[in-house]
Each structure stands twice: as C-alpha cells, then as structure tokens.
C-alpha positions as CSV (number, residue, x, y, z in Angstrom):
1,M,10.4,20.2,-28.2
2,W,9.0,17.0,-26.7
3,S,7.3,16.8,-23.5
4,T,5.8,14.3,-21.0
5,L,2.1,14.6,-20.0
6,G,1.3,17.2,-17.4
7,G,-1.6,18.8,-15.7
8,E,-2.9,20.0,-12.2
9,S,-4.9,18.2,-9.7
10,S,-8.3,19.4,-8.6
11,E,-8.9,20.6,-5.0
12,G,-8.7,17.6,-2.8
13,E,-7.8,15.2,-5.7
14,E,-5.1,12.6,-4.9
15,A,-2.1,12.6,-7.2
16,E,-2.9,9.1,-8.8
17,A,-6.4,10.1,-9.4
18,A,-5.1,13.3,-11.1
19,F,-2.8,11.3,-13.3
20,Q,-5.6,8.9,-14.2
21,R,-8.0,11.8,-15.0
22,I,-5.3,13.7,-17.1
23,V,-4.3,10.6,-19.1
24,N,-8.1,10.0,-19.8
25,E,-8.7,13.6,-20.9
26,L,-5.6,13.9,-23.1
27,L,-5.2,10.3,-24.4
28,D,-8.7,8.7,-24.1
29,L,-7.1,5.9,-22.1
30,N,-8.9,4.5,-19.0
31,L,-6.2,3.5,-16.7
32,K,-7.2,1.7,-13.5
33,I,-5.6,3.1,-10.3
34,K,-4.0,-0.5,-9.8
35,D,-2.1,0.1,-13.0
36,I,-0.7,3.4,-12.0
37,Y,2.7,3.4,-10.3
38,P,4.6,6.3,-8.6
39,I,8.1,7.0,-9.8
40,Y,9.0,9.9,-7.6
41,D,7.9,13.5,-6.5
42,Y,9.8,16.8,-6.3
43,S,9.3,20.5,-6.1
44,Y,10.7,23.2,-8.3
45,D,12.8,25.8,-6.6
46,T,10.8,28.5,-8.3
47,E,7.4,27.1,-8.0
48,D,5.3,26.5,-4.8
49,K,3.9,23.0,-5.9
50,I,4.9,19.3,-5.8
51,N,5.5,17.5,-9.1
52,Y,4.5,13.9,-9.2
53,V,5.9,11.4,-11.7
54,F,3.9,8.2,-12.5
55,Y,3.8,5.6,-15.1
56,G,0.8,3.6,-16.1
57,E,0.8,0.1,-17.4
58,V,-1.2,-0.1,-20.7
59,K,-2.1,-3.5,-22.0
60,S,-2.1,-2.5,-25.7
61,A,-0.9,0.4,-27.6
62,K,-3.5,2.9,-28.9
63,D,-3.6,4.9,-32.1
64,F,-3.7,8.5,-31.1
65,S,-4.3,10.0,-34.7
66,S,-7.9,10.6,-33.9
67,L,-7.3,12.9,-30.9
68,N,-8.1,16.6,-31.5
69,E,-5.6,18.1,-29.2
70,G,-1.8,17.8,-29.4
71,A,0.3,15.3,-31.1
72,F,1.0,12.1,-29.2
73,S,3.1,9.1,-29.9
74,W,4.4,6.0,-28.3
75,V,8.1,6.2,-27.9
76,A,10.6,3.4,-26.8
77,F,13.0,4.3,-24.1
78,N,15.9,3.8,-26.4
79,E,14.4,6.4,-28.7
80,T,14.1,9.1,-26.0
81,S,17.7,10.1,-26.2
82,K,17.0,11.6,-29.7
83,L,14.2,13.7,-28.5
84,Q,14.8,17.3,-27.2
85,F,13.3,17.5,-23.7
86,T,13.4,20.2,-21.0
87,A,16.0,19.4,-18.3
88,H,13.2,18.3,-15.9
89,A,11.4,16.1,-18.4
90,K,14.6,14.5,-19.3
91,Q,15.3,13.7,-15.7
92,D,11.8,12.4,-15.3
93,V,12.2,10.1,-18.3
94,I,15.7,8.8,-17.1
95,V,14.6,8.1,-13.6
96,G,11.3,6.7,-14.9
97,E,13.1,4.2,-17.2
98,R,15.2,3.1,-14.2
99,V,12.1,2.5,-12.0
100,I,10.2,0.7,-14.8
101,S,13.2,-1.4,-15.6
102,A,13.6,-2.4,-11.8
103,K,9.9,-3.3,-11.6
104,W,10.1,-5.4,-14.7
105,R,13.1,-7.3,-13.4
106,D,11.4,-7.8,-10.1
107,D,8.2,-9.1,-11.8
108,E,10.4,-11.5,-13.9
109,A,12.1,-12.8,-10.8
110,K,8.7,-13.4,-9.1
111,K,7.6,-15.4,-12.2
112,L,10.7,-17.5,-12.1
113,D,10.1,-18.1,-8.3
114,L,6.6,-19.2,-9.0
115,L,7.6,-21.4,-11.9
116,S,10.3,-23.1,-9.7
117,E,7.8,-23.8,-6.9
118,T,5.3,-25.5,-9.2
119,T,8.0,-27.7,-10.7
120,L,9.4,-28.9,-7.5
C-alpha cells in the first residue's frame, strides 16, 4: 500500500510549519514556507481533527536511498493511478494534481504576459 506523507502538528504550530517540519524530518528536505502551497483541508467523520493537504515546490529531485526510515520515491502523477492508495489518499492525490496543474497553467500564462509586455 502506498501513502502520502502524514504527521501531527505540535501544540500551536501552524499547518504549513508542521508540513515543513514533517517533510524535513522524513525526507531531509528543507522547504521554505514560500514554497509550500495549500491544496485543501477536511475532517474525517470518525476523527476530531482537520487534515491539511499541501504540496511543496522542490527545485531538484533528491535521492532517498540513504534515509533510515521508510521507503520514499518520486512518482509522476501519471504513475499514481497504478499505485494502491487508501480512498482518502487517492482523493488527496487527485485533487492535488488538479490544483498543481492549475497553478502551473497560471504561472505559464503570467510568463507569457510578461514576455508579451517586454516585446511591445
């Protein structure tokens, strides 16, 4: 079974800071808060807590083979359909892909706008 990263926030810790800390602890990646983007949040019917879904922009892929805990791997979105996720994790991946793709399209449109402004 595959899973997305998960963890708990510390008392008084903001959700983005918790994501940043968890990614650092599990993957030894030092994300900056400015590179962390919210996707959505929700609560389980059976649990009394809010689940936050984020993604972080990583400038270059890291090799995770030296990590002591867990087995981590980079996976392209088109490969995720082959992986067995829990229903909640699968929903997180689907919504995440849509949000990330929308941001990418928006960023590309902004680049085109800047390019057209500089060529006028």
